[in-house]
LUMGUMI-165105 format. One record per residue: residue number from 1; x, y, z of N, C-alpha, C in turn. Coordinates in steps of 0.001 Angstrom, whole numbers, padded with zeros to 6 digits. Example, Ala and Ser with C-alpha at 12.3 -4.5 7.8 and 13.67 -1.06 7.14 Angstrom:
% LUMGUMI-165105
(1, (013190, -005690, 007800), (012300, -004500, 007800), (013200, -003300, 007800))
(2, (012850, -002250, 007080), (013670, -001060, 007140), (012900, 000030, 007870))
% end
This chain:
% LUMGUMI-165105
(1, (-019113, 048104, -013745), (-020203, 047662, -012994), (-019804, 046244, -012238))
(2, (-020031, 046182, -011182), (-019559, 044714, -010490), (-020527, 044146, -009069))
(3, (-020744, 042950, -008983), (-020867, 042550, -007975), (-022567, 042970, -007616))
(4, (-023255, 042780, -007007), (-024730, 043084, -006228), (-025664, 044164, -007568))
(5, (-024707, 044676, -007359), (-024972, 046088, -008739), (-025056, 045403, -009862))
(6, (-024250, 044688, -010602), (-024553, 044241, -012023), (-025566, 043648, -011769))
(7, (-025665, 042610, -010816), (-026955, 041847, -011037), (-028013, 042533, -010846))
(8, (-028437, 043624, -010396), (-029577, 044390, -009902), (-029333, 045059, -011431))
(9, (-028405, 045468, -012194), (-029062, 045662, -013713), (-029771, 044985, -014375))
(10, (-029331, 043231, -014192), (-030137, 042430, -015134), (-031326, 042580, -014859))
(11, (-031884, 043107, -013985), (-033408, 043152, -014114), (-033991, 044420, -015300))
(12, (-033328, 045301, -015499), (-033306, 045842, -016279), (-033750, 045392, -017760))
(13, (-034874, 045280, -018588), (-035294, 044594, -019913), (-034170, 045478, -020835))
(14, (-033561, 046067, -020705), (-032651, 046471, -021960), (-031637, 046291, -021847))
(15, (-030713, 046026, -020808), (-029100, 045998, -020902), (-028428, 044457, -020986))
(16, (-028919, 043321, -020824), (-028517, 041869, -020763), (-029110, 041114, -020358))
(17, (-028904, 040073, -021045), (-029536, 038388, -020982), (-028887, 037435, -019864))
(18, (-027686, 037690, -020083), (-026509, 036929, -018700), (-025580, 037334, -018407))
(19, (-024755, 037160, -017068), (-024223, 038134, -017009), (-023550, 036612, -016116))
(20, (-021990, 037075, -016745), (-020857, 035465, -016622), (-020463, 036149, -015095))
(21, (-019029, 035374, -014828), (-018194, 035603, -013115), (-017482, 036955, -013211))
(22, (-017273, 037565, -014541), (-016378, 038292, -014509), (-016649, 039719, -013515))
(23, (-018393, 039625, -013794), (-018906, 040959, -013221), (-019943, 040310, -011691))
(24, (-019058, 039461, -010831), (-019994, 038861, -010325), (-018972, 038050, -009440))
(25, (-019042, 037864, -007880), (-018142, 037063, -006966), (-019394, 035933, -006138))
(26, (-018297, 035404, -005610), (-019348, 034438, -004494), (-019975, 035221, -003722))
(27, (-019294, 035937, -002784), (-019943, 037159, -001982), (-021772, 037976, -002589))
(28, (-022195, 037476, -003710), (-023451, 037588, -004654), (-024309, 036691, -004544))
(29, (-023498, 035246, -003905), (-024904, 034077, -003857), (-025723, 034145, -003214))
(30, (-025847, 035016, -002032), (-027486, 035032, -001093), (-028108, 036275, -001813))
(31, (-027764, 037226, -002302), (-028542, 038166, -003393), (-028928, 037087, -004413))
(32, (-028023, 036376, -005345), (-028878, 035897, -006465), (-029585, 035117, -006163))
(33, (-029910, 033913, -005095), (-030842, 033300, -004221), (-031882, 033862, -004485))
(34, (-031890, 034879, -003420), (-032828, 035891, -003319), (-033549, 035949, -004785))
(35, (-032786, 036630, -005863), (-033425, 036649, -006816), (-034236, 035739, -007533))
(36, (-033561, 034639, -007415), (-034165, 033492, -008128), (-035476, 033021, -007286))
(37, (-035431, 033181, -006237), (-036964, 032682, -005426), (-038151, 033441, -005863))
(38, (-037670, 034739, -006392), (-038375, 035555, -006746), (-039064, 035922, -008393))
(39, (-038317, 034684, -008810), (-038411, 034563, -010309), (-037814, 035417, -011325))
(40, (-037062, 035955, -010705), (-036192, 037367, -011649), (-034964, 036977, -012469))
(41, (-034355, 035899, -012028), (-033300, 035591, -012789), (-033167, 034182, -012414))
(42, (-032028, 033423, -013254), (-032089, 031612, -013180), (-030120, 031687, -012669))
(43, (-029811, 031092, -011344), (-028847, 031604, -010821), (-027960, 029810, -011497))
(44, (-026650, 030222, -011965), (-025929, 028957, -012564), (-024784, 029119, -011392))
(45, (-024556, 028283, -010652), (-023825, 027995, -009187), (-023173, 026591, -009401))
(46, (-021554, 026561, -010062), (-021394, 025097, -009920), (-019607, 025445, -009604))
(47, (-019050, 023765, -008951), (-017551, 023916, -008493), (-016515, 024210, -010150))
(48, (-016030, 025203, -009573), (-014877, 025205, -010863), (-013797, 024096, -010435))
(49, (-012827, 024992, -011437), (-011383, 024067, -011457), (-010507, 024332, -010679))
(50, (-010362, 025654, -009706), (-009715, 025878, -008920), (-010285, 025302, -007871))
(51, (-008769, 024926, -006559), (-009246, 024165, -005653), (-008417, 025102, -004719))
(52, (-009150, 025404, -003456), (-008020, 025871, -002219), (-007490, 024041, -001497))
(53, (-006496, 024420, -001010), (-005991, 023636, -000161), (-004942, 023989, 000649))
(54, (-004577, 023424, 001774), (-003509, 023343, 002681), (-002168, 022417, 002449))
(55, (-000733, 022657, 002063), (000127, 022041, 002045), (001293, 022064, 003162))
(56, (001247, 020694, 003286), (002455, 020576, 004393), (004052, 020828, 004176))
(57, (003880, 021507, 005320), (006139, 021188, 005022), (006529, 019867, 005469))
(58, (006044, 018881, 004334), (006758, 017254, 005452), (008191, 017192, 005208))
(59, (008691, 017778, 004264), (009738, 017341, 004187), (010999, 018731, 003839))
(60, (011022, 019977, 004733), (011515, 020852, 004532), (013114, 021310, 004106))
(61, (013247, 022109, 003544), (014949, 022197, 002741), (015688, 023538, 003613))
(62, (017028, 023382, 003567), (017513, 024614, 003962), (017399, 024699, 005433))
(63, (017618, 025806, 005916), (016976, 026401, 007067), (015918, 025931, 007989))
(64, (015227, 025506, 007028), (013932, 024550, 007307), (014038, 023243, 007664))
(65, (015011, 022500, 006995), (015210, 021212, 007297), (015698, 020609, 008599))
(66, (016147, 019450, 008380), (016137, 018243, 009758), (017868, 018873, 010216))
(67, (017620, 018705, 011577), (019212, 019389, 012550), (019183, 020845, 012337))
(68, (018254, 021425, 011914), (018260, 022906, 012342), (017617, 023252, 013452))
(69, (017210, 022382, 014462), (015994, 023212, 015299), (015125, 023083, 015722))
(70, (014249, 023076, 014428), (012973, 022680, 014120), (012784, 021647, 013762))
(71, (011065, 021386, 014968), (010846, 020040, 014521), (009911, 019615, 013634))
(72, (010358, 018789, 013202), (009480, 017988, 011341), (008312, 017847, 011891))
(73, (007390, 018885, 012250), (006015, 018695, 013035), (005298, 017374, 011987))
(74, (005530, 017387, 010367), (004322, 016881, 009977), (005126, 015629, 008730))
(75, (006158, 015403, 009333), (006832, 013911, 008781), (006072, 012954, 009200))
(76, (005578, 012955, 010167), (004788, 011324, 010291), (003368, 011709, 009912))
(77, (002621, 011088, 009348), (001263, 010502, 008620), (000344, 011095, 009417))
(78, (000593, 010652, 010909), (-000694, 010236, 011765), (-000843, 012128, 012003))
(79, (000286, 012559, 012342), (-000333, 014324, 012425), (-000831, 014695, 010994))
(80, (-000771, 014700, 010087), (-001413, 015121, 008793), (-003015, 014787, 009083))
(81, (-003326, 013259, 009326), (-004508, 013044, 009230), (-005130, 013489, 010459))
(82, (-004445, 013523, 011375), (-005317, 014075, 012803), (-005804, 015368, 012719))
(83, (-004709, 016629, 011938), (-005203, 017701, 011226), (-006165, 017634, 010308))
(84, (-006414, 017065, 009584), (-007511, 017283, 007949), (-008462, 016921, 008984))
(85, (-008587, 016152, 010335), (-009621, 015942, 011347), (-010130, 016548, 012531))
(86, (-008850, 017688, 012392), (-009187, 018597, 012978), (-010162, 019599, 012842))
(87, (-009928, 019817, 011315), (-010351, 021261, 009964), (-012074, 020426, 009913))
(88, (-012893, 021716, 010233), (-014124, 021445, 009914), (-014396, 022315, 008603))
(89, (-013865, 020793, 007371), (-014038, 021636, 006139), (-015604, 021959, 006131))
(90, (-016528, 021104, 006285), (-017513, 021251, 005829), (-018329, 022692, 006432))
(91, (-017735, 023246, 007521), (-018233, 023944, 007916), (-017347, 025451, 007464))
(92, (-016326, 025061, 007229), (-015306, 026237, 006063), (-016199, 026491, 004682))
(93, (-016745, 026003, 004190), (-017113, 025755, 002766), (-018582, 026516, 002469))
(94, (-019410, 026056, 003822), (-020644, 026770, 004198), (-020699, 028016, 004471))
(95, (-019483, 028477, 005127), (-019066, 029943, 005558), (-018798, 030687, 004065))
(96, (-017691, 030233, 003958), (-017156, 030953, 002641), (-018160, 030793, 001136))
(97, (-018762, 029554, 000893), (-019417, 028906, -000260), (-020792, 029231, -000221))
(98, (-020994, 029630, 001156), (-022693, 029620, 001221), (-023506, 028050, 000740))
(99, (-022882, 027333, 001271), (-023279, 025940, 001091), (-023325, 025339, -000314))
(100, (-022385, 026128, -001465), (-023096, 025986, -002944), (-021447, 025040, -003172))
(101, (-020545, 024796, -002677), (-019018, 024271, -003160), (-019273, 022468, -002224))
(102, (-018403, 021893, -002091), (-018174, 020328, -002035), (-016369, 020643, -001168))
(103, (-016697, 019559, -000482), (-015458, 019781, 000347), (-015191, 017826, -000193))
(104, (-013420, 018608, -001076), (-012602, 017348, -001673), (-011653, 016714, -000514))
(105, (-011481, 015536, -000518), (-010607, 014623, 000085), (-009290, 014328, -000777))
(106, (-008874, 014602, -002158), (-008055, 014411, -002637), (-008215, 015636, -003901))
(107, (-007149, 015554, -004870), (-006988, 016337, -005666), (-007966, 016912, -006665))
(108, (-009257, 016035, -006557), (-009874, 016097, -007462), (-011344, 015944, -007054))
(109, (-012519, 016071, -007690), (-013749, 016263, -007254), (-014276, 014888, -006804))
(110, (-015341, 014819, -005333), (-015832, 013181, -005372), (-016612, 013284, -005852))
(111, (-016781, 013696, -006964), (-017981, 013142, -008390), (-016687, 013042, -009271))
(112, (-016263, 012938, -009297), (-014983, 012698, -010719), (-015326, 011246, -011093))
(113, (-014988, 010671, -011957), (-015381, 009464, -012449), (-014273, 008143, -012081))
(114, (-012998, 009390, -011658), (-011952, 008021, -011236), (-012285, 007711, -009882))
(115, (-012770, 008530, -008716), (-012523, 008352, -007600), (-012896, 007191, -006930))
(116, (-012239, 006156, -006606), (-012105, 005157, -005896), (-012846, 005244, -004640))
(117, (-014038, 003989, -004741), (-014698, 004260, -003627), (-014420, 004054, -002152))
(118, (-013311, 003201, -002411), (-012428, 002840, -001184), (-011608, 003793, -000595))
(119, (-011683, 004773, -000602), (-010578, 005871, -000999), (-010574, 006487, 000656))
(120, (-009367, 006502, 001330), (-009500, 007290, 002560), (-010513, 008558, 002316))
(121, (-011101, 008954, 003587), (-012095, 010404, 004218), (-011285, 010275, 005426))
(122, (-011668, 012127, 005525), (-011247, 012607, 006965), (-012306, 013324, 007593))
(123, (-013070, 013109, 008291), (-014351, 014100, 008752), (-013741, 014491, 010016))
(124, (-014427, 015464, 009765), (-014311, 016639, 011513), (-014617, 015699, 012418))
(125, (-013285, 015197, 013200), (-013644, 014280, 014468), (-012373, 014891, 015673))
(126, (-012886, 016111, 016444), (-011795, 016043, 017105), (-011179, 015427, 017972))
(127, (-012116, 014683, 018645), (-011793, 013985, 019465), (-010807, 012619, 018789))
(128, (-010974, 012073, 017970), (-010194, 011373, 017276), (-009069, 012193, 016881))
(129, (-009106, 013360, 016690), (-007790, 013721, 015895), (-006913, 014363, 017398))
(130, (-007438, 014256, 018248), (-006366, 015109, 020132), (-006102, 013807, 020467))
(131, (-006360, 012293, 019817), (-006019, 010816, 020124), (-005140, 010355, 019741))
(132, (-004857, 010811, 018572), (-004184, 010447, 017199), (-002903, 011403, 017787))
(133, (-003393, 012579, 018089), (-001659, 013164, 018464), (-001567, 013030, 019624))
(134, (-002110, 012482, 020521), (-001784, 011814, 022004), (-000297, 010641, 021237))
(135, (-000869, 009445, 020571), (-000265, 009070, 020255), (001063, 008902, 019325))
(136, (001144, 010153, 018428), (002324, 010235, 018363), (003337, 010747, 019245))
(137, (002739, 011332, 020583), (003501, 011973, 021377), (003360, 013423, 021729))
(138, (002885, 014230, 021076), (002696, 015660, 020968), (001450, 015851, 021870))
(139, (002167, 016135, 023419), (001137, 016220, 024333), (001057, 017710, 025300))
(140, (000505, 018006, 025391), (000154, 019204, 026190), (000855, 019178, 027948))
(141, (002239, 019076, 027774), (002697, 018669, 029257), (002671, 019655, 030340))
(142, (002648, 021089, 030333), (002343, 022054, 030948), (000846, 022900, 031140))
(143, (000030, 022402, 030284), (-001703, 022627, 030427), (-001757, 024184, 030014))
(144, (-000811, 024457, 029045), (-001188, 025707, 028564), (-001867, 025707, 027270))
(145, (-002142, 024395, 026829), (-003511, 024828, 026191), (-003007, 024032, 024695))
(146, (-001598, 024043, 024426), (-000365, 023889, 023192), (000051, 022692, 023090))
(147, (000408, 021878, 022338), (001592, 020746, 022438), (002744, 020538, 022489))
(148, (003321, 020024, 022647), (004669, 019919, 022861), (005705, 019107, 022093))
(149, (006256, 019306, 021308), (007167, 018091, 020403), (008152, 017447, 021697))
(150, (007777, 015856, 022032), (008409, 015490, 023084), (010281, 015607, 023169))
(151, (010566, 015683, 021650), (012199, 015731, 021907), (012550, 016991, 022388))
(152, (012276, 018276, 021884), (012671, 019472, 022355), (011749, 020253, 023347))
(153, (010572, 019796, 023568), (009895, 020695, 023948), (009391, 021854, 023508))
(154, (009758, 022025, 022339), (008993, 023082, 021462), (007782, 023180, 021887))
(155, (007021, 024537, 021731), (005428, 024336, 021170), (005245, 024042, 020221))
(156, (004007, 023208, 019690), (003618, 022578, 018807), (002926, 024448, 017787))
(157, (003830, 024987, 017132), (003129, 026713, 016720), (003283, 026570, 015736))
(158, (003055, 027007, 015066), (002931, 026834, 013325), (003341, 028212, 012314))
(159, (003525, 028253, 011822), (003095, 029312, 010421), (002341, 029227, 009382))
(160, (001175, 029726, 009209), (000001, 029504, 008118), (000428, 030556, 006882))
(161, (001278, 030520, 006228), (001749, 031273, 005242), (000594, 031392, 003779))
(162, (000061, 032358, 003802), (-000565, 032237, 002463), (-000599, 034094, 001649))
(163, (-001289, 034607, 000627), (-000774, 035514, -000148), (-001926, 036501, 000820))
(164, (-000950, 037716, 000693), (-002053, 038525, 001162), (-002855, 039436, 000006))
(165, (-004032, 039844, 000393), (-004744, 040443, -000590), (-005973, 039895, -001308))
(166, (-005929, 038334, -000825), (-006779, 037268, -001645), (-008092, 037664, -000710))
(167, (-009218, 037308, -001737), (-010246, 037758, -001115), (-011125, 036796, -000126))
(168, (-010675, 035357, -000183), (-011381, 034491, 000551), (-010218, 034140, 002013))
(169, (-009002, 034647, 001711), (-008316, 033633, 002147), (-008195, 034010, 003971))
(170, (-008235, 035353, 004241), (-008743, 035771, 006056), (-009646, 035195, 006475))
(171, (-010791, 034799, 005770), (-011828, 033720, 006276), (-011195, 031922, 006720))
(172, (-010665, 031566, 005694), (-010092, 030015, 006032), (-009152, 030331, 006973))
(173, (-008255, 031418, 006807), (-007181, 031608, 008016), (-008013, 031489, 009415))
(174, (-008756, 032191, 009665), (-009832, 032459, 010982), (-010311, 031013, 011415))
(175, (-010802, 030277, 010155), (-011456, 029238, 010664), (-010419, 028076, 010856))
(176, (-009343, 028122, 010526), (-008410, 026954, 010530), (-007824, 027312, 011755))
(177, (-007473, 028705, 012106), (-006764, 029171, 013394), (-007718, 028313, 014372))
(178, (-008518, 028903, 014619), (-009999, 027899, 015173), (-010062, 026780, 015688))
(179, (-010015, 026278, 014681), (-010274, 024575, 014565), (-008645, 023728, 015231))
(180, (-007282, 024557, 014706), (-006491, 023529, 015203), (-006088, 024005, 016945))
(181, (-006545, 025100, 016794), (-006495, 025495, 018556), (-006831, 024251, 019464))
(182, (-008070, 023409, 018973), (-008766, 022965, 019820), (-008338, 021661, 019637))
(183, (-007091, 021317, 019182), (-006152, 020020, 018542), (-004842, 020667, 019347))
(184, (-004939, 021578, 020066), (-003548, 021682, 020718), (-002223, 022530, 020161))
(185, (-002707, 023214, 018434), (-001532, 023610, 017666), (-002350, 025457, 017435))
(186, (-000964, 025724, 017785), (-001418, 027356, 017354), (-000713, 027826, 016523))
(187, (-001783, 028329, 015882), (-001538, 028594, 014397), (-001116, 030816, 014198))
(188, (-000206, 030835, 013447), (000450, 031826, 013246), (000323, 032505, 011869))
(189, (-000617, 033786, 011871), (-000632, 033904, 010076), (000934, 034484, 009223))
(190, (001096, 034134, 008539), (001874, 034719, 007783), (001453, 035482, 006069))
(191, (001336, 036434, 006004), (000790, 037355, 005159), (002094, 037596, 004359))
(192, (002488, 037352, 002653), (003463, 038122, 001828), (002915, 038453, 000424))
(193, (003053, 039043, -000524), (002882, 039615, -001624), (002688, 037861, -002539))
(194, (001850, 037758, -003136), (002113, 036073, -004200), (003427, 036094, -004658))
(195, (003902, 037450, -005342), (005087, 037632, -005979), (006249, 037115, -005297))
(196, (006122, 036744, -004141), (007003, 036416, -003032), (006552, 035275, -002703))
(197, (005516, 034727, -002335), (005299, 033434, -001933), (005644, 032743, -003154))
(198, (005312, 032912, -004392), (004910, 031665, -005310), (006758, 031722, -006264))
(199, (007378, 032519, -005393), (008660, 032885, -006124), (009729, 031446, -006407))
(200, (009948, 031138, -007265), (010944, 029653, -007532), (011927, 029400, -006473))
(201, (012429, 028285, -006280), (013297, 027995, -005316), (014697, 028218, -006062))
(202, (015481, 029218, -004700), (015687, 028623, -003590), (014504, 030056, -002896))
(203, (014718, 031187, -003529), (014196, 032381, -003014), (013053, 032396, -002220))
(204, (012065, 031315, -003223), (010238, 031451, -002357), (010103, 030318, -001743))
(205, (009548, 031025, -000435), (009406, 029924, 000822), (008365, 028644, 000208))
(206, (007619, 028867, -000671), (006487, 027501, -000649), (007325, 026787, -002002))
(207, (007909, 027606, -002998), (008510, 026215, -003626), (010123, 025794, -003692))
(208, (010717, 026952, -002569), (011898, 026736, -001824), (012081, 025503, -000755))
(209, (010833, 025164, -000042), (010283, 024351, 000609), (010733, 024964, 001855))
(210, (010516, 026101, 002424), (010592, 026778, 003829), (009599, 027420, 004078))
(211, (008566, 026277, 004677), (007365, 026748, 005397), (006459, 025698, 006162))
(212, (005883, 025875, 007093), (005309, 025387, 007870), (003901, 024451, 007088))
(213, (003543, 025768, 006936), (001854, 024534, 006497), (001360, 026391, 004905))
(214, (001310, 026096, 004155), (000885, 027050, 003008), (-000481, 026804, 002615))
(215, (-001458, 027883, 002601), (-002784, 028375, 001709), (-002503, 028700, 000689))
(216, (-002634, 028105, -000406), (-003243, 028037, -001776), (-003878, 027709, -002959))
(217, (-003941, 027548, -003967), (-004878, 027148, -004696), (-003928, 026158, -005941))
(218, (-004749, 025641, -006474), (-004152, 024448, -007267), (-005162, 024037, -008272))
(219, (-004955, 023628, -009932), (-005576, 023574, -010428), (-006180, 021759, -011059))
(220, (-007480, 021799, -010732), (-007480, 020267, -011204), (-008514, 020247, -012627))
(221, (-008418, 019028, -013181), (-009669, 019462, -014321), (-010245, 017875, -014484))
(222, (-010491, 017223, -015813), (-010167, 016022, -015776), (-009397, 015068, -015752))
(223, (-007893, 015688, -016581), (-007117, 014466, -015899), (-006670, 014868, -015041))
(224, (-006674, 014106, -014162), (-005949, 014540, -012492), (-004608, 015230, -012448))
(225, (-004725, 015548, -011413), (-003120, 016268, -011331), (-001699, 015043, -010513))
(226, (-001900, 014245, -010395), (-001021, 013835, -009420), (000242, 014236, -009617))
(227, (000502, 014605, -010692), (002219, 015447, -011118), (002516, 015988, -010467))
(228, (001484, 016744, -009563), (001889, 017773, -008692), (002871, 017419, -007017))
(229, (002458, 015882, -007482), (002843, 015416, -005808), (004077, 014129, -005955))
(230, (004736, 014640, -007359), (005778, 013410, -007564), (007156, 013455, -007018))
(231, (007802, 012624, -006668), (009028, 013011, -006295), (009878, 013890, -007181))
(232, (009951, 013401, -008424), (010706, 014229, -009513), (010265, 015982, -009542))
(233, (009444, 016168, -008346), (008746, 017850, -009079), (009064, 018720, -007270))
(234, (009859, 017819, -007064), (010409, 018340, -005627), (011760, 019199, -006157))
(235, (011777, 020283, -004894), (012919, 021285, -005210), (014340, 021063, -004406))
(236, (015143, 020666, -005245), (016489, 020026, -004665), (017691, 020590, -004576))
(237, (017590, 022118, -004940), (018436, 023166, -004482), (019323, 024267, -005275))
(238, (018959, 023723, -006720), (019390, 024090, -007813), (018638, 024941, -007797))
(239, (019485, 026321, -008936), (018772, 027316, -008887), (018299, 027679, -010777))
(240, (017717, 026790, -011002), (017678, 026713, -012729), (016275, 027657, -012533))
(241, (015284, 027784, -011567), (014662, 029376, -012014), (013156, 028649, -012162))
(242, (013563, 027696, -012403), (012002, 026316, -012686), (010795, 025896, -011337))
(243, (009899, 026497, -011631), (008952, 025778, -010191), (008566, 024617, -010237))
(244, (009295, 023901, -008939), (009198, 022502, -009125), (007939, 022624, -007839))
(245, (006911, 022104, -008524), (005478, 022136, -008089), (005287, 021367, -006348))
(246, (006021, 020269, -006675), (006042, 019292, -005284), (006524, 020045, -004102))
(247, (005799, 021271, -003352), (006384, 022219, -002186), (006259, 021344, -000995))
(248, (005891, 020270, -001260), (005946, 019480, 000195), (006908, 018902, 000346))
(249, (007810, 018501, -000221), (009215, 017582, 000142), (008436, 016456, 000048))
(250, (006812, 015712, -000336), (006978, 014149, 000286), (007285, 013702, -000658))
(251, (007734, 012625, -000765), (008010, 011317, -001731), (007425, 010235, -000916))
(252, (007333, 009466, -002412), (006395, 008080, -002151), (006149, 007092, -003379))
(253, (007267, 006418, -003129), (007568, 005484, -004482), (006102, 004904, -005505))
(254, (005401, 004281, -004298), (004403, 003444, -005564), (003611, 004931, -005811))
(255, (003400, 005752, -005106), (002583, 007304, -005793), (003291, 007324, -007115))
(256, (004730, 007524, -007259), (005073, 007961, -008207), (005329, 006942, -009490))
(257, (005708, 005747, -008925), (004788, 004583, -009929), (003376, 004722, -010727))
(258, (002403, 004537, -009425), (001088, 005144, -010004), (000971, 005778, -011033))
(259, (001627, 006960, -010286), (001123, 008663, -010967), (001978, 008403, -012801))
(260, (002921, 007951, -012894), (003355, 007860, -014211), (003147, 006644, -015133))
(261, (002436, 005351, -014643), (001468, 004616, -015110), (000421, 005135, -015741))
(262, (-000245, 006082, -015014), (-001350, 006625, -015528), (-001517, 007754, -016401))
(263, (-000568, 008689, -016644), (000381, 009199, -017559), (000886, 008576, -018988))
(264, (001080, 007674, -018668), (001699, 006950, -019795), (000123, 006015, -020836))
(265, (-000746, 005601, -019412), (-001285, 004881, -020004), (-002403, 005409, -020848))
(266, (-003692, 004762, -021752), (-004186, 005635, -023446), (-005583, 006147, -022067))
(267, (-005748, 007024, -022455), (-006686, 007819, -021757), (-008267, 006505, -021531))
(268, (-008283, 006384, -020163), (-009994, 005348, -020182), (-009719, 004179, -020293))
(269, (-008531, 003833, -020928), (-008090, 002618, -020792), (-008336, 001640, -018997))
(270, (-008347, 000443, -018966), (-008355, -000145, -017764), (-007091, 000375, -017057))
(271, (-005828, 000270, -017537), (-004259, 000253, -017098), (-004804, 002010, -016438))
(272, (-005475, 003098, -017382), (-005428, 004451, -016686), (-005891, 004364, -015838))
(273, (-007287, 003779, -015389), (-008262, 003650, -014200), (-007511, 003013, -013181))
(274, (-007129, 001957, -013347), (-006285, 001552, -012063), (-005138, 002243, -011793))
(275, (-004336, 002832, -012747), (-002884, 003668, -011956), (-003449, 004907, -011801))
(276, (-004411, 005811, -012218), (-004671, 006758, -011530), (-005910, 006408, -009861))
(277, (-006684, 005467, -009792), (-007178, 005563, -008291), (-006353, 004579, -007605))
(278, (-005339, 004365, -008034), (-004369, 003553, -006889), (-003528, 004952, -006413))
(279, (-002826, 006073, -007586), (-002442, 006911, -006924), (-003487, 008103, -005864))
(280, (-004805, 008084, -006536), (-005597, 008567, -005234), (-005536, 008052, -003900))
(281, (-005355, 006966, -004028), (-006006, 006250, -002683), (-004789, 006579, -001541))
(282, (-003809, 006625, -002579), (-002272, 007011, -001542), (-002184, 008434, -001610))
(283, (-002746, 008804, -002233), (-002386, 010641, -001690), (-003508, 010678, -000777))
(284, (-004971, 010388, -000822), (-005509, 010201, -000021), (-005599, 009998, 001934))
(285, (-004788, 008762, 001498), (-004478, 008294, 003059), (-002952, 009261, 003563))
(286, (-001816, 009303, 002790), (-000905, 009788, 003185), (-001161, 011472, 003360))
(287, (-002357, 012305, 002388), (-002325, 013678, 002875), (-000758, 015035, 002704))
(288, (-000166, 014642, 001872), (000754, 015682, 002035), (-000026, 016930, 001712))
(289, (-001287, 016881, 001270), (-001844, 018320, 001237), (-003362, 017745, 001774))
(290, (-003684, 019092, 002569), (-005028, 018869, 002364), (-006404, 019482, 001974))
(291, (-006732, 018857, 000492), (-007794, 019751, -000079), (-008858, 020429, 001123))
(292, (-009802, 021453, 000476), (-010457, 022184, 001141), (-011792, 021928, 000348))
(293, (-011824, 022850, -000819), (-012665, 022691, -001523), (-012748, 023844, -002911))
(294, (-013396, 023922, -004245), (-013412, 024174, -005026), (-013801, 025693, -004957))
(295, (-013155, 026334, -005614), (-014183, 027890, -005738), (-015033, 027474, -006802))
(296, (-016108, 028705, -006612), (-017018, 028350, -007648), (-017121, 029473, -008834))
(297, (-017863, 028949, -009277), (-017998, 029757, -010822), (-019668, 030397, -011211))
(298, (-019729, 031646, -011188), (-021443, 031693, -010924), (-021636, 032833, -011938))
(299, (-022693, 032337, -012701), (-023134, 033202, -013723), (-024794, 033293, -013457))
(300, (-025388, 034092, -014124), (-027243, 034562, -014020), (-027185, 035115, -015389))
(301, (-029000, 034072, -015452), (-029035, 034714, -016866), (-030955, 034552, -016432))
(302, (-031479, 035678, -017506), (-032579, 036088, -017413), (-033499, 034413, -017531))
(303, (-034971, 034534, -016963), (-035981, 033108, -016782), (-036067, 032926, -018069))
(304, (-035941, 033618, -018815), (-036362, 033478, -020516), (-034629, 032595, -021908))
(305, (-034153, 033035, -020747), (-032512, 032392, -021829), (-033103, 030898, -021560))
(306, (-033071, 030511, -022847), (-032693, 028760, -022932), (-031098, 028524, -023107))
(307, (-031004, 027147, -022796), (-029594, 026523, -023228), (-028610, 027195, -022624))
(308, (-028493, 028126, -022031), (-027097, 028355, -021981), (-026574, 027569, -020232))
(309, (-025262, 026842, -020393), (-024803, 025537, -019555), (-023516, 025951, -019704))
(310, (-023220, 026398, -018304), (-021860, 026479, -018074), (-021032, 025301, -018230))
(311, (-019974, 025155, -018622), (-019333, 024024, -018244), (-017889, 023940, -016940))
(312, (-018665, 022852, -016518), (-017575, 022363, -014884), (-016035, 022106, -015275))
(313, (-015805, 022113, -016289), (-013936, 021865, -017018), (-013389, 022575, -016972))
(314, (-013793, 023781, -017524), (-013275, 025144, -017839), (-013677, 026266, -016613))
(315, (-012204, 027103, -016750), (-011991, 027819, -015479), (-013845, 029043, -016703))
(316, (-013738, 029165, -017697), (-014550, 030374, -017727), (-016090, 029529, -017920))
(317, (-016967, 030281, -018025), (-018282, 029852, -017753), (-018671, 029530, -019138))
(318, (-018000, 029506, -019847), (-018642, 029296, -021699), (-017853, 028315, -022012))
(319, (-018320, 028075, -023109), (-017770, 025859, -023459), (-016306, 026641, -024544))
% end
């Protein structure tokens, strides 16, 4: 029994007192909220540890790399910043998460205790985004609504790769496509099985660094995952079969140093805090990836149940 059918069964007095996320989905949230207004159950909805994000092919590899006739659209940080401002992430979150999640500007929640107050944020601002792309030199010279690369005249038409069969991804891709078109960027969707998308390099397009933009999920928790964007995690052409997590190819020495210092420091020490916050600031400014929002964890309980408290730091709703 799944979804709203399961939640409806919760109302039967003999079946169960708690329903966990294994039996419900985000699509059931409106039903759950309606039932809560009737006093029939208590919803427990919170952000999880898995977050959706767009990864830019900043420095691609092989037939996607320099000198192969393909503009390196995302090497200029201003392009990545512009596309962040082109993306109505709040609207996307409200559309897909029914307003119950939060937009992220880095690889952890804005409520995380390590978030620096002065970290860069990129609110939805199409006018500023278009001005920034003009500044880079990507102009719509032929008036067809799509910008062109000034060096080659290639239309700014990119492939957005994601996994087929994923529940949320079609809505996200549709939203991104509409948003970016308003900034003169054409998005063409590429759907592949997860086994192909996430195969190790050189065969896998993501971890082999052969893509424009990829939409997939990463995991964050109490320990900030800065290592996913370290230079030593970039696939460099070997065939070891290991996954090099930094699919962007982005490399920043100051970020590497800060992340390494954070990993070596004693948890919670001043050195730990300072290093993690330094890495956070660099990531938020440079945007090798554009975080969107975390997936939700949904559980429900009868009003009579006491002390059911899902844990925000765990994938499970239980402790």
